[in-house]
Legacy VTK file of the C-alpha trace (Angstrom):
# vtk DataFile Version 3.0
C-alpha trace
ASCII
DATASET POLYDATA
POINTS 761 float
0.000 0.000 0.000
1.294 3.480 -0.851
2.301 5.756 2.046
-0.221 8.182 3.456
-0.100 11.413 1.500
-2.817 13.764 2.767
-4.403 14.098 6.216
-6.970 16.641 7.412
-7.561 17.415 11.086
-10.978 18.820 12.014
-10.857 20.946 15.158
-12.182 24.258 16.386
-10.946 27.809 16.412
-9.948 30.023 19.269
-11.270 31.472 21.425
-14.270 29.197 21.880
-12.456 26.109 23.190
-8.869 26.992 23.787
-7.736 23.495 24.736
-9.158 21.765 21.654
-7.808 24.454 19.338
-4.347 24.086 20.857
-4.512 20.299 20.592
-5.643 20.467 16.961
-2.789 22.779 16.000
-0.192 20.817 17.962
-1.288 17.471 16.518
-1.253 18.779 12.951
2.176 20.309 13.473
3.558 17.130 15.077
2.307 14.929 12.226
3.840 17.279 9.665
7.148 17.267 11.514
7.237 13.484 11.847
6.413 12.968 8.148
7.902 15.853 6.113
6.510 14.448 2.843
2.992 14.209 4.235
0.577 17.030 3.407
-1.600 18.030 6.347
-4.187 20.718 6.898
-6.771 21.864 9.410
-10.514 22.256 8.906
-11.444 24.753 11.602
-14.771 25.279 13.359
-15.542 28.942 13.891
-18.494 31.147 14.764
-17.050 34.350 13.369
-15.753 33.308 9.982
-12.177 33.476 11.229
-9.826 30.818 12.559
-8.465 32.612 15.605
-5.046 31.411 16.648
-4.558 28.987 13.771
-1.550 28.982 11.452
-1.805 29.188 7.645
-2.381 25.417 7.581
-6.108 26.117 8.015
-7.515 25.043 4.646
-11.216 25.527 5.352
-13.468 27.080 7.959
-16.908 25.841 9.033
-19.351 28.174 10.732
-20.746 26.001 13.470
-24.362 27.068 12.867
-24.345 26.785 9.063
-25.463 23.335 7.926
-24.362 24.057 4.368
-20.797 24.646 5.592
-20.717 21.091 6.921
-21.852 19.768 3.541
-19.294 21.883 1.693
-16.572 20.638 4.013
-17.444 17.024 3.181
-17.291 17.842 -0.527
-13.908 19.525 -0.038
-12.491 16.537 1.852
-13.830 13.993 -0.634
-12.618 15.952 -3.653
-9.228 16.573 -2.045
-8.375 12.855 -2.016
-7.419 12.894 1.642
-6.304 9.534 3.001
-7.559 10.196 6.538
-9.798 12.702 8.291
-8.945 13.046 11.984
-11.874 14.540 13.912
-11.352 16.239 17.274
-14.692 15.814 19.034
-15.839 17.824 22.010
-19.341 18.793 23.057
-19.950 22.488 22.538
-17.953 23.136 19.373
-20.382 21.840 16.732
-23.842 23.140 15.907
-27.170 21.412 16.437
-28.544 19.678 19.503
-25.620 18.071 21.352
-23.407 18.981 18.376
-25.383 16.840 15.935
-24.458 18.955 12.890
-21.066 17.247 12.641
-22.928 14.095 11.586
-24.038 15.903 8.442
-20.362 16.150 7.473
-19.459 12.620 8.550
-22.398 11.049 6.723
-21.120 12.451 3.445
-17.454 11.475 3.763
-15.978 8.728 1.620
-12.674 9.092 3.514
-11.834 6.936 6.563
-12.326 8.843 9.822
-10.309 8.577 13.026
-12.019 10.394 15.903
-10.436 11.635 19.110
-13.011 11.986 21.876
-11.930 14.689 24.313
-14.960 13.878 26.465
-16.703 10.530 26.952
-19.847 10.911 29.018
-20.761 8.215 31.508
-24.408 9.317 31.696
-25.287 11.013 28.393
-28.659 12.473 27.524
-30.543 10.793 24.685
-29.323 13.463 22.262
-25.714 13.178 23.448
-25.796 9.401 23.185
-27.208 9.614 19.671
-24.400 11.953 18.608
-21.749 9.786 20.229
-23.089 6.655 18.555
-23.342 8.452 15.220
-19.718 9.555 15.408
-18.613 6.092 16.546
-20.438 4.430 13.668
-18.865 6.831 11.169
-15.328 6.280 12.507
-12.871 3.546 11.610
-10.954 4.088 14.859
-11.646 5.914 18.124
-8.874 7.542 20.162
-9.172 8.534 23.819
-6.480 9.936 26.073
-7.202 8.025 29.254
-8.005 4.436 30.168
-11.264 5.644 31.716
-12.360 6.688 28.244
-11.637 3.195 26.960
-13.692 1.721 29.795
-16.682 3.980 29.127
-16.626 3.352 25.383
-16.735 -0.388 26.055
-19.324 -0.407 28.826
-21.611 2.542 28.007
-21.420 2.646 24.205
-20.537 -1.021 23.456
-17.613 -0.092 21.195
-15.476 -3.135 20.283
-12.099 -3.203 21.972
-10.198 -3.392 18.702
-11.759 -0.119 17.543
-10.380 1.866 20.507
-6.869 3.251 20.971
-5.579 5.018 24.093
-3.006 7.670 23.157
-1.857 10.108 25.830
-2.290 13.838 25.306
0.841 15.123 23.579
3.295 17.486 25.252
6.063 19.772 23.939
9.539 18.217 24.066
11.390 20.885 26.047
14.317 20.698 28.432
13.781 20.440 32.169
14.696 23.826 33.680
14.453 25.537 37.041
11.745 28.200 37.315
13.922 31.148 38.342
14.769 32.552 34.903
11.140 32.479 33.735
10.031 34.101 37.010
12.424 36.944 36.432
11.262 37.462 32.845
7.601 37.522 33.854
8.011 39.753 36.918
7.576 37.145 39.641
11.184 36.886 40.811
11.631 35.929 44.460
8.111 34.532 44.803
6.730 31.014 45.231
4.335 30.758 42.301
1.155 28.690 42.156
-0.412 28.621 38.689
-3.746 27.718 37.123
-4.384 28.253 33.419
-7.524 27.951 31.284
-10.674 29.707 30.182
-12.293 30.972 33.357
-15.603 29.323 34.274
-17.264 28.137 37.497
-16.411 24.454 36.965
-12.680 25.214 37.213
-12.814 25.568 41.020
-10.646 28.706 41.174
-12.530 29.921 44.253
-11.387 26.828 46.173
-7.726 27.765 45.742
-8.523 31.399 46.611
-10.122 30.165 49.850
-6.959 28.133 50.498
-4.592 31.093 50.112
-4.695 32.300 53.764
-3.670 28.795 54.902
-0.853 28.676 52.309
0.404 32.157 53.251
0.640 31.160 56.899
3.392 28.698 55.920
4.804 30.373 52.808
4.462 34.149 53.014
5.986 34.730 49.543
3.363 32.592 47.779
1.383 34.100 44.929
-1.473 32.493 42.998
-1.539 33.361 39.291
-4.825 32.759 37.447
-3.968 32.910 33.762
-6.675 32.977 31.098
-9.612 34.921 29.716
-13.173 34.268 30.814
-14.879 31.632 28.698
-16.545 33.458 25.762
-19.857 31.641 26.289
-19.899 32.834 29.906
-19.109 36.399 28.806
-21.916 36.231 26.251
-24.464 35.056 28.819
-23.310 36.755 32.039
-20.591 39.231 31.170
-17.679 39.237 33.624
-19.866 38.504 36.660
-17.951 35.341 37.558
-14.499 36.957 37.348
-15.744 39.904 39.392
-17.106 37.534 42.040
-13.685 35.886 42.326
-11.993 39.255 42.692
-14.508 40.244 45.377
-13.730 37.001 47.203
-10.016 37.823 47.056
-10.690 41.243 48.613
-12.867 39.744 51.356
-10.007 37.396 52.329
-7.483 40.239 52.264
-5.179 38.454 49.786
-5.525 40.854 46.838
-1.744 41.338 46.656
-1.251 37.535 46.547
-3.741 36.571 43.814
-3.035 37.822 40.306
-5.630 37.600 37.515
-4.167 37.769 34.011
-7.189 38.149 31.731
-5.810 37.168 28.335
-5.596 34.536 25.665
-2.047 33.264 25.325
-0.200 31.447 22.567
1.689 28.239 23.236
5.088 29.880 23.730
3.674 32.246 26.346
1.831 29.423 28.091
5.001 27.338 28.321
6.833 30.330 29.753
4.232 30.707 32.499
4.247 26.989 33.294
8.045 27.058 33.430
8.022 29.743 36.109
5.578 28.071 38.502
6.587 26.051 41.563
3.251 24.227 41.828
0.593 23.799 39.182
-2.967 23.303 40.450
-6.095 22.010 38.677
-8.915 22.303 41.221
-11.668 21.249 38.811
-15.042 20.447 40.347
-16.245 17.824 37.846
-14.968 14.264 38.082
-15.968 13.522 34.484
-13.096 15.451 32.908
-11.503 13.013 30.489
-8.689 15.242 29.292
-6.846 18.321 30.492
-4.259 19.746 28.127
-2.781 22.050 30.758
-2.435 19.135 33.177
-0.527 17.224 30.502
1.666 20.239 29.645
2.533 21.093 33.249
3.270 17.437 34.000
5.410 17.236 30.860
7.455 20.264 31.935
8.219 18.494 35.205
5.978 20.528 37.491
4.538 19.215 40.756
0.759 19.131 40.317
-1.908 19.356 42.991
-5.275 18.345 41.565
-8.731 17.142 42.354
-9.276 13.507 41.306
-11.039 13.983 37.969
-10.502 11.077 35.590
-7.448 12.327 33.712
-5.668 13.477 36.868
-6.433 10.242 38.706
-4.597 8.260 36.022
-1.713 10.642 35.363
-0.794 11.546 38.938
-0.732 8.092 40.558
2.354 6.504 42.147
3.677 9.732 43.629
3.739 11.621 40.312
1.458 14.304 41.760
-0.943 15.006 44.622
-4.692 14.356 44.587
-7.075 16.175 46.940
-10.862 15.911 47.433
-13.207 18.011 45.286
-13.984 21.435 46.730
-11.782 20.942 49.811
-9.938 24.244 50.346
-8.266 23.003 53.520
-6.790 19.946 51.790
-5.620 21.953 48.760
-4.054 24.570 51.003
-2.258 21.988 53.125
-0.845 20.056 50.147
0.336 23.152 48.276
1.954 24.511 51.438
3.663 21.145 52.037
5.191 21.171 48.562
6.280 24.814 48.773
8.040 24.193 52.091
9.596 20.806 51.274
12.153 21.424 48.524
13.404 17.834 48.436
9.916 16.348 47.961
8.999 18.967 45.394
12.159 18.413 43.346
11.769 14.632 43.465
8.217 14.977 42.162
9.451 17.289 39.394
12.093 14.809 38.223
9.682 11.874 38.375
6.998 13.683 36.359
9.494 14.799 33.730
10.991 11.318 33.315
7.627 9.560 33.064
6.271 12.088 30.571
8.926 11.431 27.890
6.599 8.883 26.298
4.016 11.670 25.866
5.987 14.037 23.652
4.254 15.214 20.509
6.729 13.257 18.408
5.740 10.017 20.165
2.060 10.953 20.018
2.268 11.655 16.280
3.887 8.270 15.671
1.054 6.565 17.543
-1.532 8.468 15.510
0.228 7.580 12.253
0.039 3.909 13.170
-3.698 4.250 13.874
-4.183 6.098 10.569
-2.485 3.273 8.658
-4.688 0.642 10.280
-7.809 2.725 9.611
-6.960 3.099 5.951
-6.205 -0.599 5.520
-9.532 -1.580 7.079
-11.527 1.059 5.204
-14.221 -0.083 2.790
-14.909 2.817 0.386
-18.436 4.131 0.567
-20.686 4.341 -2.426
-22.789 7.376 -1.761
-26.515 6.887 -1.264
-26.587 3.117 -1.747
-28.720 0.918 0.413
-26.788 -2.276 -0.153
-24.476 -4.463 1.897
-21.965 -1.639 2.360
-24.350 0.145 4.703
-23.757 -0.796 8.343
-26.211 -2.845 10.332
-28.100 -0.608 12.749
-26.932 -0.831 16.338
-28.675 -3.725 18.007
-31.160 -2.531 20.584
-34.439 -3.820 21.915
-37.569 -2.208 20.498
-39.035 0.319 22.947
-42.117 -0.524 24.949
-45.468 0.438 23.443
-46.358 3.590 25.375
-49.515 5.411 24.289
-49.782 8.161 26.909
-49.274 10.998 24.435
-51.564 9.354 21.884
-54.357 9.237 24.474
-53.692 12.871 25.387
-54.165 13.794 21.716
-57.678 12.302 21.684
-60.980 13.674 22.910
-64.550 12.429 22.583
-64.585 13.387 18.896
-61.367 11.712 17.809
-57.680 12.397 17.308
-56.554 16.014 17.064
-54.516 16.971 13.993
-51.859 19.133 15.614
-50.123 19.975 18.865
-48.154 22.921 20.192
-45.173 21.121 21.646
-47.013 18.261 23.382
-50.263 20.176 24.021
-53.208 19.320 21.710
-54.033 22.253 19.417
-57.799 22.634 19.234
-57.536 25.480 16.722
-56.902 23.065 13.868
-59.502 20.500 14.818
-59.499 17.037 13.286
-59.137 15.230 9.966
-60.179 11.856 8.626
-56.570 11.216 7.542
-55.356 11.034 11.140
-58.425 9.256 12.497
-58.087 6.637 9.770
-54.468 6.193 10.823
-55.666 5.837 14.431
-58.071 3.094 13.318
-55.129 1.382 11.606
-53.232 1.582 14.891
-56.141 0.042 16.796
-56.057 -2.917 14.395
-52.263 -3.182 14.617
-52.485 -3.418 18.416
-55.143 -6.125 18.221
-52.393 -8.746 17.987
-50.752 -11.116 20.461
-48.067 -9.377 22.481
-49.709 -5.925 22.437
-52.265 -4.240 24.683
-55.423 -3.452 22.738
-56.797 0.060 22.626
-60.012 0.374 24.593
-63.148 -0.487 22.712
-64.543 2.967 23.469
-61.563 4.676 21.828
-61.570 2.422 18.779
-65.301 2.999 18.355
-64.636 6.747 18.457
-62.249 6.515 15.500
-64.750 4.339 13.615
-67.498 6.867 14.349
-65.333 9.672 12.959
-64.808 7.703 9.744
-68.529 6.938 9.513
-69.407 10.606 10.048
-66.840 11.610 7.415
-68.673 9.593 4.747
-70.776 11.815 2.530
-73.132 9.610 0.490
-74.242 12.616 -1.584
-70.770 12.968 -3.105
-69.629 9.386 -2.664
-66.526 10.762 -0.902
-65.145 11.082 2.602
-64.867 14.543 4.042
-61.456 15.279 5.535
-61.202 18.406 7.709
-63.424 19.115 10.705
-63.272 22.126 13.055
-63.112 21.791 16.816
-66.844 22.640 16.863
-67.516 19.401 14.924
-68.420 21.320 11.761
-67.136 19.884 8.491
-65.000 22.343 6.553
-65.618 20.707 3.155
-68.038 18.435 1.333
-65.334 16.081 0.165
-61.689 15.537 0.955
-58.759 14.747 -1.284
-58.378 11.557 -3.276
-55.482 10.583 -1.011
-57.559 10.981 2.162
-60.326 8.849 0.601
-57.818 6.152 -0.308
-56.288 6.214 3.157
-59.735 5.840 4.731
-60.453 2.830 2.502
-57.147 1.385 3.703
-58.232 1.794 7.344
-61.635 0.268 6.597
-60.019 -2.731 4.931
-57.763 -3.210 7.955
-60.741 -2.923 10.299
-62.728 -5.402 8.226
-59.974 -7.942 8.780
-58.484 -7.029 12.133
-60.848 -5.047 14.379
-61.440 -6.607 17.792
-65.225 -6.176 17.457
-67.152 -8.527 15.104
-69.827 -5.864 14.732
-67.308 -3.220 13.666
-65.726 -5.689 11.258
-69.117 -6.066 9.534
-69.561 -2.284 9.540
-66.149 -1.851 7.922
-66.920 -4.388 5.202
-70.150 -2.615 4.317
-68.716 0.906 4.253
-65.637 -0.219 2.314
-67.820 -1.769 -0.381
-69.930 1.385 -0.604
-66.960 3.776 -0.794
-64.822 1.704 -3.173
-66.631 2.662 -6.371
-65.391 6.252 -6.290
-61.748 5.138 -6.118
-61.880 3.794 -9.672
-62.056 7.372 -10.994
-59.086 8.663 -8.964
-56.013 10.042 -10.722
-53.602 10.110 -7.752
-51.071 7.233 -7.634
-51.027 7.490 -3.849
-54.794 7.186 -3.676
-54.484 4.061 -5.842
-51.782 2.687 -3.515
-53.747 3.390 -0.330
-56.807 1.755 -1.865
-54.736 -1.274 -2.843
-53.521 -1.565 0.758
-57.144 -1.589 1.893
-58.089 -4.098 -0.795
-55.337 -6.443 0.367
-57.120 -6.771 3.707
-60.706 -6.464 2.475
-60.364 -9.222 -0.128
-59.327 -11.720 2.542
-62.702 -11.294 4.284
-64.777 -10.730 1.123
-63.168 -13.122 -1.363
-66.341 -13.349 -3.441
-66.515 -9.613 -4.133
-65.652 -9.766 -7.841
-65.825 -6.001 -8.257
-63.185 -5.521 -5.556
-60.913 -8.024 -7.266
-61.424 -6.224 -10.557
-60.574 -2.843 -8.980
-57.435 -4.311 -7.435
-56.153 -5.435 -10.846
-57.118 -2.117 -12.425
-55.288 0.020 -9.852
-52.204 -2.214 -9.840
-52.125 -2.047 -13.644
-52.238 1.734 -13.470
-49.195 1.794 -11.178
-47.386 -0.587 -13.516
-48.266 1.683 -16.445
-46.947 4.755 -14.625
-43.698 2.971 -13.844
-43.204 1.809 -17.409
-43.797 5.320 -18.779
-41.422 7.092 -16.372
-38.748 4.518 -15.505
-35.176 4.934 -16.770
-32.003 3.189 -15.586
-31.327 5.963 -13.070
-34.933 6.879 -12.182
-36.918 3.787 -11.212
-40.109 5.441 -10.105
-43.786 5.966 -10.896
-43.667 9.751 -11.162
-41.268 12.418 -12.371
-40.590 13.463 -8.782
-40.682 12.125 -5.225
-43.226 13.364 -2.706
-44.720 11.970 0.516
-45.531 8.445 1.681
-43.423 7.217 -1.225
-42.821 3.663 -0.045
-46.556 2.921 -0.014
-46.538 2.715 -3.826
-44.127 -0.240 -4.108
-45.667 -1.800 -0.992
-49.099 -1.774 -2.600
-47.766 -3.403 -5.771
-45.935 -6.097 -3.833
-49.007 -7.007 -1.803
-51.103 -7.095 -4.961
-48.493 -9.316 -6.620
-48.458 -11.809 -3.764
-52.261 -11.892 -3.412
-52.984 -12.245 -7.129
-49.961 -14.392 -8.009
-48.730 -11.742 -10.431
-44.907 -11.835 -10.522
-44.799 -8.659 -12.633
-46.512 -6.668 -9.866
-44.111 -8.064 -7.291
-41.059 -7.484 -9.475
-42.044 -3.872 -10.116
-42.654 -3.259 -6.413
-39.332 -4.755 -5.383
-37.432 -2.939 -8.117
-38.902 0.474 -7.328
-38.493 0.027 -3.556
-34.888 -1.016 -4.018
-34.243 2.160 -5.985
-36.142 4.289 -3.458
-33.900 2.970 -0.694
-30.825 4.177 -2.586
-32.387 7.637 -2.441
-33.225 7.335 1.261
-29.917 6.010 2.591
-26.936 8.225 3.406
-23.339 7.376 2.696
-22.950 6.633 6.414
-25.740 4.077 6.107
-28.547 5.697 8.067
-32.064 6.371 6.814
-32.853 9.800 5.402
-36.498 10.410 4.418
-37.237 12.383 1.263
-37.176 16.042 2.328
-40.338 18.085 1.875
-38.488 21.058 0.331
-37.832 18.930 -2.742
-41.443 17.904 -3.342
-42.338 18.725 -6.930
-38.779 18.816 -8.251
-38.439 16.719 -11.385
-35.961 13.839 -11.477
-33.763 15.429 -8.830
-31.980 13.775 -5.952
-34.171 14.223 -2.830
-33.586 17.215 -0.615
-32.390 16.338 2.870
-34.997 18.370 4.759
-37.586 18.689 6.153
-37.895 15.064 7.239
-41.197 13.623 8.449
-42.182 10.508 10.437
-44.685 9.366 7.802
-41.803 8.478 5.458
-40.048 6.312 8.031
-43.260 4.453 8.851
-44.053 3.803 5.197
-40.518 2.558 4.596
-40.624 0.170 7.558
-43.861 -1.384 6.303
-42.699 -1.594 2.686
-39.358 -3.184 3.554
-41.013 -5.783 5.758
-43.502 -6.497 2.974
-40.557 -7.057 0.628
-38.883 -9.360 3.156
-42.010 -11.462 3.570
-42.491 -11.646 -0.197
-38.898 -12.274 -1.258
-37.140 -13.675 1.804
-34.031 -11.450 1.519
-32.984 -10.564 5.080
-31.440 -7.288 3.872
-34.986 -5.918 3.748
-35.273 -6.497 7.498
-32.056 -4.563 8.008
-33.442 -1.672 5.994
-36.674 -1.691 8.018
-34.725 -1.567 11.265
-32.596 1.244 9.870
-35.713 3.244 9.031
-37.083 2.709 12.539
-33.747 3.780 14.030
-34.417 7.189 12.460
-37.015 7.760 15.197
-34.462 6.892 17.896
-31.726 9.254 16.706
-29.952 7.469 13.857
-30.564 10.390 11.511
-28.839 13.411 9.996
-29.050 15.426 13.210
-28.542 12.493 15.578
-31.631 13.683 17.455
-34.115 11.255 18.963
-37.611 12.207 17.841
-39.491 10.101 20.362
-39.983 10.186 24.090
-40.076 6.474 24.970
-41.810 7.227 28.275
-44.921 8.764 26.690
-44.712 7.538 23.099
-44.777 11.100 21.785
-42.995 11.854 18.517
-41.710 15.168 17.224
-43.170 16.288 13.915
-39.888 15.990 12.038
-36.403 17.342 11.429
-35.482 20.777 10.122
-31.916 21.366 8.869
-30.834 22.698 12.275
-33.234 21.230 14.804
-36.148 18.968 15.496
-39.706 20.277 15.213
-40.805 20.307 18.844
-44.524 19.974 18.042
-45.890 16.452 18.486
-49.066 16.154 16.450
-51.509 13.365 15.694
-49.930 12.159 12.445
-46.485 11.925 14.029
-47.492 9.967 17.111
-49.586 7.491 15.109
-46.828 7.027 12.541
-44.294 6.290 15.278
-46.605 3.837 17.030
-47.459 2.074 13.754
-43.751 1.714 12.962
-43.064 0.521 16.501
-45.850 -2.068 16.230
-44.246 -3.429 13.036
-40.802 -3.644 14.623
-42.139 -5.261 17.786
-44.042 -7.806 15.694
-40.847 -8.496 13.750
-38.985 -9.116 16.993
-41.620 -11.642 18.064
-41.573 -13.639 14.844
-38.062 -12.894 13.598
-37.128 -16.201 12.022
-35.566 -16.471 8.559
-37.920 -17.185 5.691
-37.054 -20.118 3.472
-37.040 -19.646 -0.254
-39.437 -22.562 -0.758
-42.988 -21.488 -1.325
-42.045 -17.809 -1.689
-43.358 -16.107 -4.812
-40.252 -15.192 -6.766
-40.094 -11.984 -8.734
-39.225 -12.264 -12.387
-36.358 -9.885 -13.081
-36.312 -8.560 -9.501
LINES 1 762
761 0 1 2 3 4 5 6 7 8 9 10 11 12 13 14 15 16 17 18 19 20 21 22 23 24 25 26 27 28 29 30 31 32 33 34 35 36 37 38 39 40 41 42 43 44 45 46 47 48 49 50 51 52 53 54 55 56 57 58 59 60 61 62 63 64 65 66 67 68 69 70 71 72 73 74 75 76 77 78 79 80 81 82 83 84 85 86 87 88 89 90 91 92 93 94 95 96 97 98 99 100 101 102 103 104 105 106 107 108 109 110 111 112 113 114 115 116 117 118 119 120 121 122 123 124 125 126 127 128 129 130 131 132 133 134 135 136 137 138 139 140 141 142 143 144 145 146 147 148 149 150 151 152 153 154 155 156 157 158 159 160 161 162 163 164 165 166 167 168 169 170 171 172 173 174 175 176 177 178 179 180 181 182 183 184 185 186 187 188 189 190 191 192 193 194 195 196 197 198 199 200 201 202 203 204 205 206 207 208 209 210 211 212 213 214 215 216 217 218 219 220 221 222 223 224 225 226 227 228 229 230 231 232 233 234 235 236 237 238 239 240 241 242 243 244 245 246 247 248 249 250 251 252 253 254 255 256 257 258 259 260 261 262 263 264 265 266 267 268 269 270 271 272 273 274 275 276 277 278 279 280 281 282 283 284 285 286 287 288 289 290 291 292 293 294 295 296 297 298 299 300 301 302 303 304 305 306 307 308 309 310 311 312 313 314 315 316 317 318 319 320 321 322 323 324 325 326 327 328 329 330 331 332 333 334 335 336 337 338 339 340 341 342 343 344 345 346 347 348 349 350 351 352 353 354 355 356 357 358 359 360 361 362 363 364 365 366 367 368 369 370 371 372 373 374 375 376 377 378 379 380 381 382 383 384 385 386 387 388 389 390 391 392 393 394 395 396 397 398 399 400 401 402 403 404 405 406 407 408 409 410 411 412 413 414 415 416 417 418 419 420 421 422 423 424 425 426 427 428 429 430 431 432 433 434 435 436 437 438 439 440 441 442 443 444 445 446 447 448 449 450 451 452 453 454 455 456 457 458 459 460 461 462 463 464 465 466 467 468 469 470 471 472 473 474 475 476 477 478 479 480 481 482 483 484 485 486 487 488 489 490 491 492 493 494 495 496 497 498 499 500 501 502 503 504 505 506 507 508 509 510 511 512 513 514 515 516 517 518 519 520 521 522 523 524 525 526 527 528 529 530 531 532 533 534 535 536 537 538 539 540 541 542 543 544 545 546 547 548 549 550 551 552 553 554 555 556 557 558 559 560 561 562 563 564 565 566 567 568 569 570 571 572 573 574 575 576 577 578 579 580 581 582 583 584 585 586 587 588 589 590 591 592 593 594 595 596 597 598 599 600 601 602 603 604 605 606 607 608 609 610 611 612 613 614 615 616 617 618 619 620 621 622 623 624 625 626 627 628 629 630 631 632 633 634 635 636 637 638 639 640 641 642 643 644 645 646 647 648 649 650 651 652 653 654 655 656 657 658 659 660 661 662 663 664 665 666 667 668 669 670 671 672 673 674 675 676 677 678 679 680 681 682 683 684 685 686 687 688 689 690 691 692 693 694 695 696 697 698 699 700 701 702 703 704 705 706 707 708 709 710 711 712 713 714 715 716 717 718 719 720 721 722 723 724 725 726 727 728 729 730 731 732 733 734 735 736 737 738 739 740 741 742 743 744 745 746 747 748 749 750 751 752 753 754 755 756 757 758 759 760
């Protein structure tokens, strides 16, 4: 294999996360130095259109809140023939909920990715977990800087051991020197210097060391505590300098204002090393145990400085065996005592200095770069090139997880004594928009889906309410179902759309076959037969498909209805005709563009093919669904519904947004129909992948559902989830969940014998 030639490091720009920016620059520089013939560059996150603090090696900047910048960055990296992309991941530097926007970039990369996690959360939120798992899935290798990170990746995120590498935070390779010369240059000659460096924020624990200063001064009167670093920009944005001012007020209250020095500035690496060189004790009094990495801890340790620290994860590993001193969190007395002990015991302090310096030689940036280069080589060798937007065996199997429980609390909250409300404001039913037969027909479908072993039926009263809505929607004068009803139970139209009529026929067919009440089953048969005649005149392919779905169920309970059988053949033939007129090698579809509920069209043809023993119907359904899945699968392998902003565009690749639950539900059902018809287990994988979209395996890595209530957000915008949780969304989620739960109960491989085979599929 040829040597690595081009590597890009994705990090962030100063001043937002000083430590990550410094690490990014240092790693890129170290790799370049270790491999002079290797071309390296930085892709820098920024919120101001500038890469603060970065050298000219910054090749591209990404505004953290601009989703198009992430897409352009992926195009740049793919076109640039980079061998490796090395992502520096930290929460807070990428846009979207929990930093989900970075997944937009990763999903489009054809280049192998090696990710360094600067934080690994032991107890992530649902959104944070989804982002972590998305990044893990997109990465060939994962690097952490502490063994605790390795442990959490294995136990919390189930990452295989051979995918994880532990590489210590790099340090500059500088000579061990006494602090006196640097003290003189910086104006601290003749003083015992205690130093803390970093962006100032409450979690740093600076106030604990300030409270310890009187105790330290009792034993070392020449001690001075230097707090180096600007206030964190996010804190300044939200609160101004209130926190810094509170620290200064605390210093005045304790009467130590001449012994605590605040240096409010951003510093470059050379200046930082100068300050570390001049200190006698470095202190990291952080208040949060879950700190996986501290660059300043690594740097001070690498310069041979005695460190007093609270026992956060990185410090607990680095400072064991006498290489530093650990003190309890928030314990000013303990910090004061330990710092005073070191400042008054020269022999102990010097021994700790020499030990830290000797141990840290394995952490130099040169050694770190060599370790990274080895990981990069392994990642490239194991990399299987992606074929963008293919839903074939190259796409990864969704992460194995049990299907959620069937919770219907939000669904019940969306119902009143009329039926299911259309919309919600957040999770609150919105009476202003009333009801529609579309959603109440879907609710009737859900009632039938839950009337199966292993599920808790809806109450008979509630199911009857949905049936009553459908009955009331029927307008015998027009031969059509009305659709929209106001909250005052007044119909807003004499007849609804063709699609809403077809969907209602679908629900009636399902009720005729699967309602828990024999009486309602007879009602459904009668109303279906009465309302079917109108469907023959429809021009909408989706109305045809919905009607075919209803006919699939209805014909099992009314096998002697010759007219229904005739309509089924007629509508299936129309779909076949549409496909034959429009289909080309690169556009295997029924229409010139993609719209909503797309997967229902091939599903309807497949069911018609199986029921009528027509291999041409089945073949057309399988062929068109297979093509649709190439349009609905990202390069990273997760499901991406056809975006609503592209509806109506002719023969164009689907837009990514907005994404709606109805597409995921339709895809789940269609893929499982294909699996049952053909027996290819890859269809099951695709169905599970579509369901995983609800749980956070999507472009934004945002979970749309609340598993406790069963509520479902209305979709995904480019930058966020739609927080409203309306009737269509909750029913679509629950219908998809019912399919997946049923699959889990009967998930045994189909044999090829007895399966209707598709000619040319």
